[in-house]
N, C-alpha and C positions, 0 to 999 in steps of 0.2 A: 731303320735298319734293324733287323733283329740280331743280337749278339748272343751271349750266353743266355740261358734260362736261369733266372736267379731264383732258386728254390729255397733260398734262406739257408744255404748250406756253406757259407764262406766264412768261417771264424778267422779271427786275426791271425797273420802270418807270425808264428812264434819267433822267427828271426828278426822281424821288425819291432814286434810289440812286447818282447821280453828283454831283447838285448840292445836294441837301437833307439827305443823311444826317448825323446829328450824330455827331461824332467818339467812337468807342467809348472808354470810360474803361478805362485799364489799372490797375485797382485790385484789392483783394482782395475781389472780389465775384463770387458764382457766376453762371452763366448762368440767366436766367429762361426758363421753359418753361410748359407749351405756350401758345402764344397770347399770351405776354408778347412785347412788341415791343422789349425792351432787353436782348439777349443780350449780357451783359458777360463777357469772357473773363478768368478769375482768372490772376493773375500769381503768387500764392503760395497755399499751402493755407490755406483759411479754418477757423477754429476751429468745430468742429460745434455745439458748444453755443450759441456766439453766433449761428451760422447759423440755429439753431431759433428764437432769440428775437429776432433783427433785424427791425425794422419797416421794410421797404424802402418806398421811395416809388414804385417801379414797379408798375404795376397790370396785371392781366391784361385784355386788352382786345381790340378788333378791330385787326387789323393790315391787313385787306383791305377797303378801300372798294370794294365789288363793282361799284357803278355806275362808278366811276372807272377800273375795269380794262377796260371794255368795249372801247375803242379798242386796248387792248393785245392782247386776243385776236385781233382782226382784223389788227392790224398784224403779229403775229409768226408767225401761223398758217403762212404760207407758208414762213418760215424753218425751222421746227422739223422734226426728223426723227422725232418721236415720232408715235404714232398720232393722226391728225387728229381734232378734236372731232366727234362725230356719226358716226364711222367704223362700219363693220359690225362691228368687233371691239368697239367700246365698247357698241354696242347689245346684242350678244350677252352682253357682261358684266352690263349693267344687267338683262336679262331673267333671266339665270342666278341673281342674287342677290336678285331682288325678293321671292320667298317664302321666304326663309331668315331668318325671325324678325324681330327689331326692334332699332334702334339707339336707344340713349338718350344725350342730351348736354345740356349748358347752352347757352343763347344769350341774348342781350340782347333784351328786349322793346321795344315802342313806348314804354312808360312808363319806361324806362331801367333797369329792374332785371333781373337774370338769372333766367329760369325754366328748369325742365327740360322737354324736348321729346322725343317719340318720332317716328321715322320708320322706314319700310322700308329695307332695306340699299341699295336703289337710289335713297334720297332722297325716295320718295313717300310719301303719307299722313302728312305731318308734322302733329303736333298737340301742343299744350302739356298737360302733365299736372300743372303746378303754376301757380297763378296767384295770387301773392302780392305785389303792388306795394310793400309795405313791407319785402320781404326779397329777398335774393339767394340762389337755390339753385344749387349747382355740384357738380362732382366726383362724378357718379353712378356706382355699381358695382352691376351685377346680381350676386345669388348665383349660385352655379354651377348650382343646379337651376331658375334662372329665376323663382322665385316671389316674391323680395323684391329691394328696392332700398334701398341706402343713400346717403346724400349729405350735404352740410353746408349749413347754413342760417345766413345771416349778415344784420343790418340792412342796408338798402339804404345807409344813410348811411355804412357802413363799406366800404372798398374791399377787393376780393379781391387778395390779395397773392400773386404768382408763386411766392414761396418758402415762403409759410407756409400756404397755403389748407387743406392737410389738418389743420391745428391751428386754424383759425379757426372761429368760430361753434359752432352745435351740431350734434351728430350726430343725423340723422333716418332712421329706417327705415320703410319703407312697401311696399305691395304695389307689384308692377311697373308697374301702371297709375297709380301716384301715389296711390291711396286708402289710408285707414286709416294715414295718416302718424302716426308717433309720435316725440317727441324724447327722446333718451337723454341726461340729465344737463345739466349747465349749459355756457355757451360755454367752448370750449377743452378740454372733457373727451374722453376717447377719441380722441386725435389720430391721424391718418394710418390710420384704421381700414380693414382689409381682411378679407374674408370667409374663413372656413374652408370647406373643400370641401362639408361638409355643411350649411352655413348655420346652424349653431347656435352658433358662436363667432365672435369678430373678435379679430384681433391688432392691437395699437395700439403706436405708437412715440412716446416722449417723451425728455426729457434723462436721466430716470431709468433708461430701459431699455425692452425690449420686454415688453409684458403680453398675455396671453391671456385674454379676458374671455368669461364664459358669458353669452349674451343673455338667457336666461330669468331669472336672478338678478341680472344685471349685476355679477357678482363677479369678481374676478381669480383665475384658478385656476392661473396659472403665470407666472413672469417669467424673462426671460433679459438678460444683458447685451447692449448694443446693438452692440458691437464697431465703432464708427465709423458705423453706419447713422444717418442723420438725416432722411431723406425717403422718401416714395413706395414704402412696402413693399407687396408683394403676395404672398399665400399661394399656393403651387402647387397645382394641381388634385389631385395625389396626397397632399397634406398634409404632405410631408416637409420643405418648403424655404420659405424667404422669399427674395424678391429685392428690392432696394432701391437707394438712392443712399447712398454711403458715402465717407468721407474718411480711410481707414485703410490704404492699400495703395500708399504712396509717392507718391501723386498726389491731387490734388483731384477731386472729383465722379467718382467711380469707380461702376460698376455691380458689386454683389457678391451672392453667394448665401450665405445661412446655413442650416446644417443644424439643424432644430429638435429633433433628438435630442440632438446633442452641444453645440449652440450655437457650433460653429465656423464661421467665414466665410472665403470665398475670393473672390478678384476674378474677375469675368467679363471685364470691360473697363475700362481705366484712362483717365483724363483727360477732362474735359469731357463727361460723359455724363448721362442723365436719362431720366425716363419709361419705365422698364422694364415689361415684361409677360411672362407665361409663354405658351408654346405649350401646347396640350392635353396633350402627352405628358409635360409636366414636364421634359423633357430640354433643351429650347432656350429661349432668351429673345430678345426683340425690344427694342430700345432706340434712343434717340436719341444720336448721337455727333457731335462736331466734331472730325474728325481733324486732327491737327497738321500744320503745313508747307503748308497752302493759301495761295495767293497771292491769291486773289479777295477781294472785300469789304475791300479796303484791308489785306490780311494777315491779316484775322480769320478769313476762311472762312466757310462756310455749315454749318449742322447737317444731318446726313443720318440716314436710318432705316437701322439695322443689325440683324442677328441674329447669334447665336453659340450654340454649345451651352453649357450651363450650367457646365461646367468651364472656361470661358473659351478654348476652342479653336475653330479655324475661324470666325473673324469673318467675315461677308460683307455686302456692300452690298445693302440692299432697294430704296431709292428715295433719289435726291439730285436737287438742282437748284440750279445757281448762280443765286442770286437769291431764294431761299426757305429758311427754316429749317423743317425737318421734325421735328414732335413727335407725343407722344401715340399711339404704335403700340399697336393692340389687335388681337390675333389672333382670327380668327372661331372659334367653338365647334368646328368641324370642322377647323381648322388649315390650310384651303386659301386663306385671304384675309386681308388685313390692312387695317385702318382706321388713318388718320393725319391730321394737320392741317398746314397750312403758314402760315408768317409771311412776309410781304414786308417790313414796316417793322420798325425796331428802336428806335423811340423810343416807349415806352409810351403808350397813346392811349386813355383811358378813354371817349371819346365815341362809340365805334363798337361793332360787334357780333360780333367773332370772325372768324376766316378760315375759308374753306370746308374741310370735312372731305373726304376722299377715300379711295377703296377700290381695290385692285387684288388680282390673283391673286398669290400666292407664287410660283406656278411661272413666272410672268412675270418675276420678279426675276433679276438686278438691272436696275432701270429708271432712266433719267436723263431728266429733263424740260427743255424749254427747249433753247436753244442749247448752254449749259454747256460751252464748249470745254475748259476746263481739267479739269473733271470727267470729261469723256469720254476725254481723254487718259490720265487714271489709270485709267479702268475701260473699255478698248476692248470688253470682253466685254458691255457693257450692251445690252439689247434695246430695240426700239421696241415698248413695251407699252402696251396700253390702260388708262387710269386714269380712274375715273368720279369726278366731282365730286358731293359731298353738300352739304346746307344749311351755312350758316355756324354754327359752333358750337365748342365747346371739350370736351376730355376725353371722348370718345365712349366707350361700352361696348356689347356686342353679346350678345344672347341668341338662341338659336334657339327658345326657347319662345313660344307664341302668346299674346300679352298681351291683344290686344283683338279677338281673333277675326279674321276677315278684314276688319273695319271696313267690311263691306257687307252688303248683302241675302244670305240664305241661298242665293239663286238665282243668285249672281254668282260668277264665277271670275275673279280678278284676278291670278293668278300661274300659272306653269307653261307647258308647251310650247305650248299653244294661244293664250296671250297672246303668246309670242314670235312665233308664226306671225302673228298680227294686227299686231303691231309691223313685222315684215318686210313685210307687204302694204301698210302704210301710208306706209313711209319716202319714197317717191318720188312721193307724191300731192300735190305742192305744198308750200305753206306755211301755218301758222297765225300770226295776229298776235292780241296779247292784251296786257292790262296786269297787272302784279304789283308788289307792294311790293318795294322795294329795301332794302339794309343801311342806307341813310341814312334810311329811313323814308317816303320818297315812292313814288309810284306811277309807274313809267315803262312804255314800251310795249316789247314784245320779239317777235322772231320765232323760230319753231322749226319743225322738220319735224312732220308729224302723227303720227310716233311718239314725239315727245318729245325727238328729239336735235337738235343744231345750235342750241341755245338761244342767243340773243344780244340784247342791247339795242339798240334803234334810237332811243331817246331817253335822254339823261343830263341831267336837269334837276333838280337837287336841291330848287330852290325851288317846283317845280310838281309837280302830279299830272296825269298823262295817262290817259284813259279813253274807253271807248266806241269802240274803233276798228273800222273796216270797210274792207275792200278795194273798190275799183272793180270793176265786173263785168269789165273788160278786164284786171285786175290790175296796171295801171300806176302807180296812186295809192291813197292811203288817206285817210280822214278820221278825226278823233278830236277830243275835247274836252280843253282844258287848263284847270286851275283852280289857284288858289295851293295850296301844301301845307298850309295850315292849313285849308283846307276838306275835309271829310270826302269820300271817294269813297262815293257813295250811289247805290244802284240805281233811285232814284225822281227823282234831280235832275241826274245827271251831264251829260244833253244839254241843260242850260240855260247852260252856261259858254261859254268862247271855242272856236269851231270853228277847226281847224286842218287844212289839207289839204297833203298832202307826196307825194313819191314813195313807192312801196310799200317802199322799203328804209329810210324815214324821212328821207331827204336832201331838201334844198330845201323845208322846211316853210313855209307862208304862212298867217299869222294872218288869219282873216276875222272874228273878233269874236263878240259875243253876239247878233247881229241873225239868227242861223241856227240856232234851236234844234231839236234832235231830228232832225238831218239824215240823209237816207239817200239813197244813190246812185240815179240813174236808170238804166234798162237800157243806155243807149249811153254811160254814163260821162261825159257832158258836162254833166249837169244833176244837181242835187240837189233833193230835196224837204224842206221845213222845216215844223215845226208850230209856228205862230205864233198869237198871239191873235186876229189877223185871219182865219186860215185856213191851209189847207195851200198853201204858195207854192212854186212851181216857180222855181229859181234856175239861170241860166246860171252855170257854174263860172268861165268865162274872164273875163266882164264883171261878174259879181256882180249882175246886174240880174234882177228878178222877171219871168218870161216867162208865168207862168200862176198861177191861184189857184182852189182848190176849198173849199167849206165844210168844217169839221172834223167835223161831225156828232156831236160828243161825244168824239173821240179827243183824248187829252190827253198821252200820251208814248209813247216807244219806237216810233216810226214807222218801217216799212219798206216800200219800193216793190217790187213783185212783179217777178220777171225778165222777164215779158212786158209789163210796163208798164201793165197794165190795172186794177190794184187797189193799194190801200194796206192793210196791217195794222198794227194798233197797240192800245194799251191805251186803253180807252174807259170814260167815266162815262155813266150813262143807260140802260145796257142791263139793269141790275139794281141790286141794292142795293149791290154792291161792284164793284171793278175788273174788267173782262171783256175778252176778246179780241174785237176787232171788226174786220170787213173792209169796206172802202169801195170800191164799184164806181164807177169814174171814168166810166163811161157812163151807168149809171142813177142816179148820185148817191145810193145807198142804203147805209146802214150796216147791216151784218148780224152779229148775234152768233154766234160759232162755239164758244165755251166755255160751260160752265155758268155760270149767273148768281147762284148762291146761295153763291159762295165768291170769294176773291181769285184772279186769274190775272194772269200778266205775262210779260214777255221772249219775244215772239213772233218767228218768223222764218219766211221762205218755204222751201219745198222747191224744188229746180231746176225742177221741171215748172209751177211756179205754180198747182198744183192742190191742194196740201196746205200746211198750216202746222203748225209745232211750236211748243209754248209750255209754261210752267210752270203746271200746274194746282195752284193754292195752296190754303190753309187756309181753314177756316171759323173766324172769330173765336170763342174761348172753347171750342174743341173740339179734342181731341188730333189730331195728324195732321202730315204733312210734305208740302212742295211735291213734285210728281212731274212726270215728263216725258210729255207727251201730244201727240197728233197729231190733226188734224181736217181734213176736205175744206173747200175754200173756200167751199161752200154751207153749211156749218154741220153737215153729217152725217158719218157714219162716224168719230166720236170714239173714240179708244182710248188706252190707256196703252202707252208705249214702254218707260219704265224707271222703276223706283221702288226704294228701299232704305230699311230702318229706320235711324235715326239721322243721315240726312242729308237736307236739302232740296235739290232738283234745279232748277238754273235755267240760263238763258243758253244754250239749245239752239241749234245750228247745224248744218244738214245739210251733208255733204261737196258739193263741185261736181258729183260724179257721182250723187248720191244713194244712195250705197252704204253710207255710214256716217253717224253722227250724233254730235256732240260736245255736251258740256254741262259745267256746273259743279256741284260737290258742297260743300255748306256745312252747318256744324253748326248754324249760328245762321240764323234767319229774317232776310232781307234786306228794307229798308233799307241801313244803313251796312254797307259791305263791310269785313270783317275777314279772318279766315283762310278761303280757299277754294281748292279744287283743281279741276283740269280732268280729264276723262275721255272716252273715245271707245269706242263700241260698233259693231257692224255693224247696218245696216238691213236688214230690218224685225224683228231679233230683238227680242222683247218679254220684259220682265221684271216680271211681276205678283207683288206679294207673296203667297206661297203657291205660285207656280209650282213644278214639279219640274225644269223644264228650267234648264240652267246657261247664263248669258249670259256671254260672254267680254268683260271690261272691260279696256281699257289705260289705266291711270293716267299722267296727263302732267304731274304737278307742279302747283305753285301758279300760280294765274292767274284772271283774270275777264274776261267778256264776250268770249270768242274769236271770231275769224272766220277763214274758211278760202278761200283761192284755190288753183286748180290750176296758175296760172302759176308760172314760175321766178323768183322775186324776187331771189335771190342766187345768183349763179353761181361 
């Protein structure tokens, strides 16, 4: 899923980091990582055995209330010297990595547990691969060949511990899509497991030492002394080394390398380091380090992402930002990119869902985000580099293997140069508005460019869901519906809650109430049409008075007024056995069915010429199939399929203001209740029929529902 574009422009929230930050304890306690929010700098060397056994109270959790950051994004963007969010450089980075395999990570679900998720490296096509409300799954690792995945599973009632997670719960091995999962041994067995290069063995780390385990027999085939290693070991791609966190080199929390042939260990970097990972060449290591001597953060400093050769020479900054702790570095399989995560808060917070992950090119390092004056003084060579934000999550891993195919119809191309060209074509074509679920679990409204860049929230209301947004034809205002967070966002009921009308940037919202169901803008932007029990009522927006009324003729939901003002389209009863798409001619007063009547149909919208409609051609009950994107002429003729794919229902079509593109949503589940859903756009009138040999170029836009499009410039 793509969320915000992380251009390195998010400094610490002054309200959080100057006024509310808890005083850091100066005790013998190691820093928590990644996504822990209680990084405590040790003042003396902790005992490694005690460190392994200590049951810390700090919990891995969300440090980033995404909805609460939206004001920060806008407030500090002008001050940042990094690449601006949505810049051409960031767009190119997203397009460049979109087709490069898959990222797996753990993230908190709406049920409060942690599941495993996959997404493309640009954040798109996010989907859950575990669904176990009674358990937490976390710390995934792809095997080097991309065929298997290991992770740990813990009862939901037990908190994930930032220092012990590799030894908590059961070790699970599954296919990379999450299928065929098998538990290896009881809870606590095979701690800190890491794959061998051939995927046939794992190395494990316990207080007794390092053990190499054959997976076929689950027998230990070799042991080594741990030489101070106590966490986060990773086997090198060439099979010769381990890297991990150790306490044996004259300082606490060092990164060290062990020679598996001799068992000898040497330091890579000392003091306050964690979360190491190998480069593909097995000669270099990426790790998190809080360099001593920092004056920021009340003298405690901020953790940064660094690299060094495995002999401990030439340490170099990769990414840092005063106001964020950077953890969990993971090098791409080709060695060109790095994934990482960032924490803003420092007080462990189990009630939220993890910080955003991010991605950048290694050739763009060193990079510094935000104002970060002190850090820039130390690193004047730092570049203004593009950094791409990914979904909120923890401990990401990356494979170039194709796990779920293209997650689309065989006739669809969703990555590569042609997709990049489509993105560039769309970037300046106005703005999209849509609703999407936030890290707090509510649905807010967002704006973004039609290429998926410059995504930003325009509502931040944790106690409410906002949905069904539509721009006025003049692009100056938008309407939407607001409901309590406890009410599910539902495709069939969202238009029955409180109507709100605001400026197109979300400012100056006015609550109209529940007396205006299924509202749609009139062509001159001064009136709305509402689908009430009494009929279709035309309402003056300024006075809120009814100025006209028409019989409903069976229209029941999802009303849309045509751009020329002559017709309504909506979902109707009475045209057939199921829901159908009907067009009501305001002059003749007749309702004409334009969709097939032997199946469910929904989510209609007008094309700009008022001569065609787009809609979701739905399913026939008890018959296999998926909803597809169709178009029909206003007289009910010339019906044809525009887009379809195996594995997804297609809903929420919206033609671009110039009629050259069409946007829609892709849902694994049939709607009603809206769960995980993503947006996409293709050129019009390219058609994708299942079985076609032509490839349709599809640009995935990330998570969102019921998008709407204006050509006007909403945010300057």
